[in-house]
Each structure stands twice: as structure tokens, then as C-alpha cells.
C-alpha positions in Angstrom: 0.0 0.0 0.0 1.2 3.5 -0.9 1.8 6.1 1.8 -1.4 7.6 2.9 -2.0 11.2 1.9 -4.5 12.9 4.2 -4.2 16.4 2.5 -6.9 15.6 0.0 -10.3 14.0 0.5 -10.8 10.8 -1.5 -14.3 10.7 -2.9 -16.0 7.8 -4.7 -19.1 8.6 -6.7 -21.3 6.2 -8.5 -23.5 6.8 -11.6 -21.5 9.7 -13.0 -22.4 9.6 -16.7 -25.6 11.7 -16.6 -27.7 13.9 -14.4 -26.8 14.5 -10.8 -23.7 12.3 -10.9 -22.3 14.2 -13.8 -23.1 17.6 -12.3 -21.5 16.6 -9.0 -18.2 15.5 -10.7 -18.1 18.8 -12.7 -18.4 20.8 -9.5 -16.2 18.7 -7.2 -13.4 18.4 -9.8 -12.9 22.2 -9.5 -11.8 21.8 -5.9 -8.0 21.0 -5.6 -8.5 19.5 -2.2 -10.4 16.5 -3.6 -9.4 13.3 -5.4 -12.3 11.7 -7.3 -13.1 8.2 -8.4 -15.6 8.7 -11.2 -17.6 5.6 -12.1 -20.2 4.3 -14.5 -21.2 0.9 -16.0 -19.2 -0.4 -18.9 -21.4 0.9 -21.7 -21.1 4.4 -20.4 -17.3 4.6 -19.9 -16.5 6.1 -23.3 -19.1 8.8 -22.7 -17.6 9.4 -19.3 -14.1 9.8 -20.9 -15.4 12.4 -23.4 -16.7 14.5 -20.5 -13.8 14.2 -18.0 -10.0 14.2 -18.3 -8.2 11.7 -16.1 -5.4 13.1 -13.9 -3.6 12.5 -10.7 -6.7 13.8 -8.9 -9.4 12.2 -11.0 -9.7 8.6 -12.2 -12.4 6.9 -14.3 -13.4 3.4 -13.5 -16.1 0.9 -14.5 -18.5 0.1 -11.7 -21.7 -1.9 -11.9 -23.2 -1.7 -8.3 -25.1 -4.9 -8.9 -21.9 -6.9 -9.3 -20.2 -7.5 -5.9 -16.9 -8.6 -7.4 -16.7 -5.4 -9.4 -17.3 -3.4 -6.1 -14.7 -5.3 -4.1 -12.1 -5.0 -6.9 -12.6 -1.2 -7.2 -12.5 -0.6 -3.4 -9.3 -2.6 -3.1 -7.7 -0.7 -6.0 -8.5 2.7 -4.3 -7.2 1.5 -0.9 -4.0 0.3 -2.5 -3.6 3.5 -4.7 -4.6 6.2 -2.2 -4.7 4.5 1.1 -8.1 5.7 2.2 -11.7 6.5 1.2 -13.2 9.6 2.8 -16.5 10.0 1.1 -18.8 7.6 -0.7 -21.6 9.0 -2.8 -24.2 6.3 -3.7 -25.8 8.1 -6.6 -26.4 5.3 -9.2 -30.1 4.4 -9.5 -32.8 3.1 -11.8 -36.6 3.7 -11.9 -39.3 1.3 -13.0 -42.8 2.8 -13.3 -45.6 0.3 -12.7 -48.6 -0.4 -10.6 -47.9 -3.2 -8.1 -50.1 -5.7 -10.1 -47.9 -5.3 -13.2 -44.5 -5.5 -11.6 -42.6 -8.8 -12.3 -40.0 -10.4 -10.1 -37.1 -9.8 -12.6 -37.8 -6.0 -12.8 -38.3 -5.9 -9.0 -34.9 -7.5 -8.4 -33.2 -5.1 -10.9 -34.8 -2.2 -9.0 -33.7 -3.5 -5.6 -30.2 -4.5 -6.7 -29.5 -1.1 -8.2 -31.1 1.2 -5.6 -30.6 -0.7 -2.4 -28.6 -3.9 -2.5 -25.8 -2.4 -4.6 -25.4 0.7 -2.4 -25.4 -1.5 0.7 -22.7 -3.7 -0.7 -20.6 -0.6 -1.4 -21.1 0.6 2.1 -20.0 -2.7 3.6 -16.9 -2.5 1.4 -15.8 0.9 2.5 -16.9 0.7 6.2 -13.8 -1.3 7.4 -11.5 1.4 5.8 -13.5 4.3 7.3 -13.6 2.5 10.7 -9.8 2.0 10.8 -9.2 5.6 9.8 -11.9 6.7 12.3 -13.5 9.1 9.8 -15.6 9.1 6.7 -18.9 10.2 5.2 -21.4 8.0 3.5 -23.9 10.0 1.3 -26.9 8.0 -0.1 -28.9 9.7 -2.8 -32.5 8.9 -1.8 -35.7 10.6 -3.1 -38.9 12.2 -2.0 -40.2 8.7 -2.8 -38.3 7.5 0.2 -40.8 9.4 2.4 -44.0 9.6 0.2 -45.2 6.8 -2.1 -47.0 7.6 -5.3 -49.1 5.4 -7.6 -47.1 3.6 -10.3 -44.0 4.1 -8.2 -44.4 1.3 -5.7 -41.2 -0.6 -6.5 -39.1 2.5 -6.8 -40.5 3.8 -3.5 -39.8 0.5 -1.8 -36.2 0.6 -2.8 -35.8 4.1 -1.5 -37.7 3.3 1.7 -35.3 0.4 2.3 -32.2 2.7 1.7 -33.6 5.2 4.1 -34.2 2.6 6.8 -30.8 1.1 6.5 -29.1 4.5 6.4 -30.9 5.5 9.7 -29.7 2.4 11.4 -26.2 2.9 10.0 -26.1 6.5 11.4 -26.2 5.0 15.0 -23.7 2.2 14.2 -21.2 4.4 12.5 -21.2 7.5 14.7 -18.9 6.1 17.4 -16.2 5.6 14.7 -16.4 9.1 13.5 -18.3 8.1 10.3 -21.1 10.3 9.2 -24.2 9.2 7.3 -26.4 11.4 5.2 -29.5 10.9 3.0 -30.0 13.4 0.2 -33.7 13.6 -0.6 -34.5 15.4 -4.0 -38.0 15.7 -5.3 -38.7 16.8 -8.9 -35.6 17.9 -10.8 -35.6 19.9 -14.0 -34.0 17.4 -16.2 -34.6 14.8 -18.9 -34.4 11.9 -16.5 -38.1 11.1 -17.1 -37.0 9.7 -20.5 -35.0 7.0 -18.7 -38.1 5.6 -16.9 -38.6 1.9 -17.5 -41.8 -0.1 -17.7 -42.0 -3.9 -17.1 -43.7 -6.0 -19.8 -47.2 -6.1 -18.3 -47.2 -2.3 -17.8 -46.1 -1.7 -21.4 -48.8 -4.1 -22.7 -51.5 -2.5 -20.5 -50.6 1.0 -21.5 -50.6 0.1 -25.2 -53.8 -1.8 -25.2 -55.6 0.4 -22.6 -56.0 -2.6 -20.3 -56.5 -2.6 -16.5 -54.7 0.2 -14.7 -53.7 1.8 -18.0 -55.4 5.0 -16.8 -52.7 5.3 -14.1 -50.0 5.4 -16.7 -52.0 7.8 -19.0 -52.4 10.3 -16.2 -49.3 9.9 -14.1 -46.6 9.9 -16.8 -47.5 13.4 -18.3 -48.1 14.7 -14.8 -44.6 13.7 -13.6 -43.1 15.0 -16.8 -44.7 18.4 -16.5 -43.7 18.7 -12.8 -40.1 18.0 -13.8 -40.2 20.5 -16.6 -41.5 23.2 -14.3 -39.2 22.3 -11.3 -36.8 25.0 -10.1 -34.2 22.5 -8.9 -31.6 21.3 -11.4 -28.8 18.6 -11.1 -26.3 21.5 -10.8 -28.2 23.2 -7.9 -28.5 19.9 -6.0 -24.8 19.1 -6.7 -23.8 22.4 -5.1 -25.8 21.5 -2.0 -24.0 18.1 -1.8 -20.7 19.9 -2.2 -21.6 22.0 0.9 -22.8 18.8 2.7 -19.4 17.1 2.1 -17.6 20.2 3.6 -19.7 20.1 6.8 -18.1 18.8 10.0 -21.5 17.8 11.4 -23.8 17.0 8.5 -27.5 16.1 9.0 -28.9 12.6 8.5 -31.5 13.9 6.1 -31.1 16.8 3.6 -34.2 17.7 1.6 -32.8 19.6 -1.4 -35.9 20.6 -3.4 -38.9 22.7 -2.4 -41.4 19.9 -3.0 -39.4 17.5 -0.7 -39.5 20.1 2.0 -43.3 20.7 1.5 -44.1 17.0 1.6 -42.0 16.6 4.8 -44.0 19.4 6.5 -47.4 18.1 5.3 -46.6 14.6 6.6 -45.9 16.1 10.0 -48.8 18.5 10.2 -51.7 16.4 8.7 -53.2 13.3 10.2 -52.3 10.3 8.1 -55.8 9.6 6.8 -56.2 13.2 5.7 -52.8 13.4 4.1 -53.5 10.4 1.9 -57.0 11.6 1.1 -55.7 15.1 0.0 -52.9 13.5 -2.0 -55.3 11.2 -3.8 -57.7 14.0 -4.8 -54.8 16.1 -6.1 -53.6 13.4 -8.5 -54.8 14.0 -12.1 -57.8 11.9 -13.1 -57.8 10.0 -9.7 -61.6 10.3 -9.3 -62.0 8.2 -12.5 -59.3 5.6 -11.8 -60.8 2.1 -11.9 -63.8 3.2 -13.9 -64.4 1.8 -17.4 -65.7 5.3 -18.5 -62.2 6.8 -17.8 -61.0 6.9 -21.5 -64.5 8.1 -22.7 -64.5 10.9 -20.2 -61.0 11.9 -21.2 -61.9 12.1 -24.8 -65.1 14.1 -24.1 -63.2 16.5 -21.9 -60.7 17.1 -24.7 -63.5 17.7 -27.2 -65.2 20.2 -24.8 -61.9 22.0 -24.2 -61.3 22.1 -27.9 -64.8 23.5 -28.6 -64.5 26.1 -25.9 -61.2 27.3 -27.4 -62.7 27.8 -30.8 -66.0 29.4 -29.5 
């Protein structure tokens, strides 16, 4: 092992090819006090290399968080090269959109392996290093879905709820060793990430043929897309907040980094549970017609009426 250099923080970031991960690398790489390990899956490595230049303070490596041998090999390489790991940012993630009835086991496992099991395997790999050095910071990128579940987002919400629960337990376990744990909870982000949403086979078929539950996809997909387009938060603005989080000596367990995440948190505290869910259901577009065979007919009639009014 090479001589340990404590003058610069060693930061390992997952999922760096797009979105928040990319923005975070762009911002952190400007700080001369950081050394970065920038990662992505194999098919994204060339893209990563077109965006970032490798140097003595930035290296690009392949990492698939669902493959434990890949995780172990990378963590060992970092330990041998730089002697320590100061910050782990678990950013890599995937999102399947589906009602519970349409989710299949294969898609469910991919969701859990990427959003929960993979990050936990990485955490277990870096914890012995951080424990020995009596310092470190584990930052898990969660979501507003980790506190509020929405229709068609059950599997995604489950993976984020799991990550939140494990992170809270880890906060207690790691604290005596000087290791800090933080959950970053973004809500809607002004980006094109909605284009990366995946649908399992049954969900695709139902949406195409207008089968059972297709009204959920028809209403929720454009609703989420429009909220993202109108959101004030961007990957860059959130990356700046994570940069500040890394610099804090006493960071919070939870950091809500978008306005909607803060609002949801307040509403959950103020409203009785039955009222919170009732209000949420009524606010969702088309929810009063979900489950009714007349849903599509009513949608068509509403569009015709709106069109007629516009031309009147």
C-alpha cells in the first residue's frame, strides 16, 4: 500500500455519466482538495471519458453496483492506490414505473439490486476502511419517494424506503467511529431523467392496449413529466448542496434539497395520516375516475369540450 496522503479527500461517486452524478463531478473536480473516483457501467465509460479528463486527482473506473466482485475490486484498488476513502456518494439508480399488479420479479430485483442492495454492498466494502481511519462520510442519494409513495412508483419507493431505513440504522452504528451518514432527498428535478423511466412488460402491454390500470400510466406519466419541466431544482443546484454537505463537519442525517421535498415533509408532520392520503389522492390528475371503465371516454369528451371552448 502506498503512503497515505491525508491532505486531500478521496471521494468515490457512482452513476456519473448523466444527471446529478455528472453535475457533481463537474463541481467537485474544480476543488484542488479532492481526489475523485468517477464511475459508470461499462457501456457508459466512453461517454464518461469524453466529459472528464483523467489526472492524478481524477480517475475513471467501471462500476456496476449490482456486481459485488466489481465493487470489491474497485475498493481494493482505491485502498492500494490512495490508502483511504473519505466520502462515498451512492448516486447510481434506476426507476421502474408500474402499478404493483404489473411488476414482475425480474424487474423488481433489478430495481432493488441497483437502488438498495448495490449501495449497501458498497457501504459494507468501505466501512472497514473508514472504521480504521476513524472518519468518513457516506452519502446516499434517496428521493422524496423515500418518504412519500405515489401510484405507479411502488417498486421505486420500496427501494428508497429500504435505503432510508438502513441508512438511519447505520447512522447510529457508524457514529462512534467518526463516520457520518447522510440521506439526500431530492424531489422533482428539472432534467430529462423522465426519459429513462422503465416499464415492465405487463405495464407496457396494458398502456398500449388500454387494459386494466392503463389510466394510471396515462395520467401519471405526463403529470410527472410536467412537474419535472417546471421544477426550479436542477442537477447542478443539487450538486452544489451536496458539495456543501461534504464540507460540513456535522452534516445532517437527512437533507431535503428541493422545495417539494420540504413541503411533503411538512405536510406529513402536520396532517393526520388519513387526511394526508385523502388530499394526495384528490390532487392526483384523473384519480376520481381511476378504476372506472368510463375513464377513457371521459378523457376524450373532456378534450373535445376543451377544444370546442377554445374555438368558440
